[in-house]
C-alpha positions in Angstrom: 25.6 -0.6 -17.3 26.8 -3.9 -19.1 30.2 -4.8 -20.2 29.2 -4.0 -23.9 27.9 -0.6 -22.9 31.3 0.0 -21.2 33.3 -0.8 -24.3 31.2 1.7 -26.3 32.1 4.3 -24.0 34.9 6.6 -25.5 36.0 7.6 -21.9 37.1 4.2 -21.3 39.2 4.0 -24.6 40.5 7.5 -23.8 41.9 6.5 -20.4 43.3 3.3 -21.8 45.0 5.3 -24.6 46.5 7.9 -22.2 47.9 5.5 -19.7 49.4 3.3 -22.9 51.1 6.4 -24.2 52.5 7.5 -20.9 54.1 4.1 -20.6 55.5 4.1 -24.0 57.0 7.9 -23.6 58.8 6.8 -20.5 59.8 3.2 -21.5 59.8 3.6 -25.3 63.1 5.3 -25.5 64.9 2.7 -23.1 63.1 -0.5 -24.7 62.6 0.3 -28.0 60.1 -2.0 -29.6 59.5 -3.6 -26.3 58.4 -0.4 -24.6 55.9 -0.1 -27.6 54.5 -3.4 -26.7 54.4 -2.7 -23.2 52.5 0.6 -23.6 50.0 -1.4 -25.6 49.8 -4.1 -22.7 49.2 -1.6 -20.1 46.6 0.4 -22.2 44.8 -3.0 -22.7 45.0 -3.8 -19.1 43.6 -0.4 -18.2 40.8 -0.8 -20.6 39.8 -4.3 -19.3 39.7 -2.9 -15.6 37.7 0.2 -16.3 35.1 -2.0 -18.3 35.0 -4.5 -15.7 34.7 -2.2 -12.8 32.0 -0.1 -14.5 30.0 -3.1 -15.2 30.1 -4.3 -11.7 29.3 -0.7 -10.7 26.5 -0.4 -13.1 24.9 -3.9 -11.9 25.0 -2.4 -8.4 23.0 0.5 -9.3 20.5 -1.4 -11.3 17.0 -0.5 -10.0 15.4 -3.0 -7.7 12.4 -4.9 -8.6 9.5 -2.7 -8.5 7.3 -3.0 -5.7 3.7 -4.0 -6.2 2.1 -0.9 -7.6 -1.0 0.1 -5.1 -4.3 1.3 -6.7 -4.9 5.1 -7.0 -7.7 5.3 -4.3 -9.6 8.5 -3.8 -9.7 10.6 -0.6 -12.9 10.0 1.3 -15.1 13.1 1.1 -15.3 15.6 4.2 -18.4 14.3 6.2 -18.4 10.9 4.8 -19.2 8.1 7.2 -15.7 6.5 6.0 -14.1 9.8 6.3 -15.2 10.0 10.1 -14.0 6.8 10.8 -10.7 7.2 9.3 -10.5 10.3 11.3 -11.3 8.5 14.4 -8.4 5.9 13.7 -6.0 8.5 13.2 -7.0 10.2 16.5 -6.3 7.0 18.3 -2.9 6.6 16.9 -2.0 10.1 17.8 -3.2 9.3 21.3 -0.8 6.4 21.4 2.1 8.6 20.1 1.6 10.8 23.0 1.3 8.1 25.5 4.5 6.1 24.3 6.9 8.9 25.8 5.5 9.2 29.0 6.2 6.1 31.0 9.4 5.8 32.9 9.1 2.1 33.1 10.7 0.5 30.2 8.3 -2.5 30.3 5.4 -0.3 30.0 6.9 1.9 27.3 7.7 -1.0 25.5 4.2 -2.5 25.6 2.7 0.8 24.6 5.5 1.0 21.7 4.1 -2.3 20.6 0.6 -1.4 20.3 1.6 1.7 18.6 3.5 0.1 16.1 0.7 -2.6 15.1 -1.8 0.3 15.2 -0.2 2.1 12.6 -0.3 -0.8 10.0 -4.3 -1.0 11.0 -4.7 2.6 10.3 -3.0 2.0 7.0 -5.1 -0.6 6.0 -8.4 1.5 7.4 -7.2 4.3 5.2 -7.2 2.0 2.2 -10.6 0.5 3.1 -11.8 4.1 3.3 -10.8 4.9 -0.4 -12.4 1.6 -1.4 -15.7 2.3 0.1 -15.7 5.8 -1.5 -15.0 4.1 -5.0 -18.1 1.8 -4.0 -20.3 5.0 -3.4 -19.1 6.7 -6.6 -20.2 3.6 -8.5 -23.4 3.3 -6.4 -24.2 7.0 -7.3 -23.5 6.6 -11.1 -26.0 3.8 -11.1 -28.8 6.0 -9.8 -30.6 3.3 -7.5 -33.6 5.4 -6.9 -34.1 6.3 -10.4 -33.3 2.7 -11.6 -36.0 1.4 -9.3 -38.5 3.8 -10.7 -37.7 2.8 -14.2 -38.3 -0.9 -13.4 -41.5 -0.4 -11.7 -42.7 1.9 -14.7 -41.7 -0.8 -17.3 -43.3 -3.6 -15.5 -46.5 -1.8 -15.6 -45.9 -1.3 -19.3 -45.3 -5.0 -19.9 -48.5 -5.7 -18.1 -50.6 -3.4 -20.3 -48.9 -4.1 -23.8 -50.9 -6.5 -26.0 -48.6 -6.4 -29.1 -46.3 -9.6 -28.7 -43.3 -7.8 -30.5 -43.4 -4.9 -28.4 -43.9 -6.7 -25.3 -41.0 -9.0 -26.1 -38.6 -5.8 -26.7 -40.0 -4.6 -23.3 -39.1 -7.8 -21.5 -35.5 -7.7 -22.8 -35.2 -4.2 -21.6 -36.5 -5.2 -18.2 -34.3 -8.1 -18.0 -31.3 -5.8 -18.5 -32.5 -3.4 -15.9 -33.1 -6.3 -13.5 -29.5 -7.2 -14.2 -28.3 -3.8 -13.3 -30.3 -3.7 -10.4 -28.6 -6.7 -9.3 -25.4 -5.3 -9.5 -26.3 -2.2 -7.5 -27.6 -4.4 -4.5 -24.4 -6.3 -4.6 -22.6 -3.0 -4.4 -24.6 -1.8 -1.5 -24.2 -4.9 0.4 -20.4 -4.9 0.0 -20.3 -1.2 0.8 -22.5 -1.7 4.0 -20.5 -4.6 5.1 -17.0 -2.9 4.7 -18.3 0.0 6.7 -19.3 -2.2 9.6 -15.8 -3.7 9.4 -14.3 -0.3 9.1 -16.4 0.9 12.3 -15.2 -2.2 14.2 -11.6 -1.4 13.4 -11.8 2.3 14.2 -13.5 1.2 17.7 -10.9 -1.2 18.2 -8.1 1.4 17.7 -9.9 3.7 20.3 -10.1 0.9 22.8 -6.5 0.2 22.3 -5.5 3.9 23.1 -7.9 3.9 26.2 -6.5 0.6 27.7 -2.8 1.9 26.8 -3.7 4.9 28.8 -4.7 2.9 31.8 -1.3 0.8 31.6 0.6 4.1 31.6 -1.3 5.6 34.6 -0.4 2.7 36.7 3.2 3.9 36.8 6.3 1.8 37.6 4.9 0.6 40.9 1.9 -1.0 39.0 3.9 -2.8 36.5 3.9 -6.2 38.5 0.2 -6.0 39.6 -2.5 -8.5 38.5 -4.3 -5.2 36.8 -1.1 -4.5 34.5 -1.0 -8.1 33.3 -4.8 -8.1 32.9 -4.5 -4.9 30.7 -1.5 -6.2 28.6 -3.5 -9.5 27.9 -6.4 -7.2 26.8 -4.5 -5.4 24.5 -3.0 -8.4 23.0 -6.4 -9.7 22.3 -7.7 -6.5 21.1 -4.9 -6.1 18.7 -5.5 -9.7 17.3 -9.2 -9.0 17.1 -8.5 -5.7 15.2 -6.0 -7.0 12.8 -8.4 -10.2 12.0 -11.4 -7.2 11.4 -9.3 -5.6 9.0 -8.1 -8.8 7.1 -11.8 -9.8 7.0 -12.6 -6.6 5.3 -9.9 -6.5 2.8 -11.3 -10.2 1.7 -14.8 -8.9 1.4 -13.9 -6.0 -0.6 -11.9 -8.3 -2.9 -13.7 -11.4 -3.1 -17.5 -10.4 -2.6 
């Protein structure tokens, strides 16, 4: 709330009036006119303080800048390819969550916790990919690719048989529109297939992270200083980088293709 709004608040004036009135009641009989002036001064100070404090408090309570709104993406249908891949990704993170509390060695536990933290961010991205692929599926279904191809084939035959130039010209215009529609469908299909491939790689990468983390935990405290432990940690780091790169590539593909 701004200072102007605080000045419009009747409670601020009421508090100031009460405080000024009390000061006048106490001091007015002793100081006469000076008591009245002192009461007015106290009331003004109280009003100014109330307005200032209210304005500062209001600024502190102003809503923060809104975060970038997210798209309202659909949930992948049960049994869809993207739905199964998303389930695999969630299962991998659940496995990591189970593993992270098992090691007694702080170093091993810390490595698994690092993998878990990064994997959660990857799963969020995979879930977004699944929603966008589902949107692509709905767009492809609405375009009726099989019926569209058949319609183009029939119209091509009609164009070849037509002898009237005016009719032929209209048929060719219709054929050009259908061809443009078919090109759009082809782009949707290519984008969907590429995104699914990236999503599959991400899901498989998360499964690999969970498996390698399980190996690291199985070594136990005595194995933390072995070459095997160092190799597993190196593999985990490389795999995390690869999975993150794959997710970023899929996001770019869905956005810019």
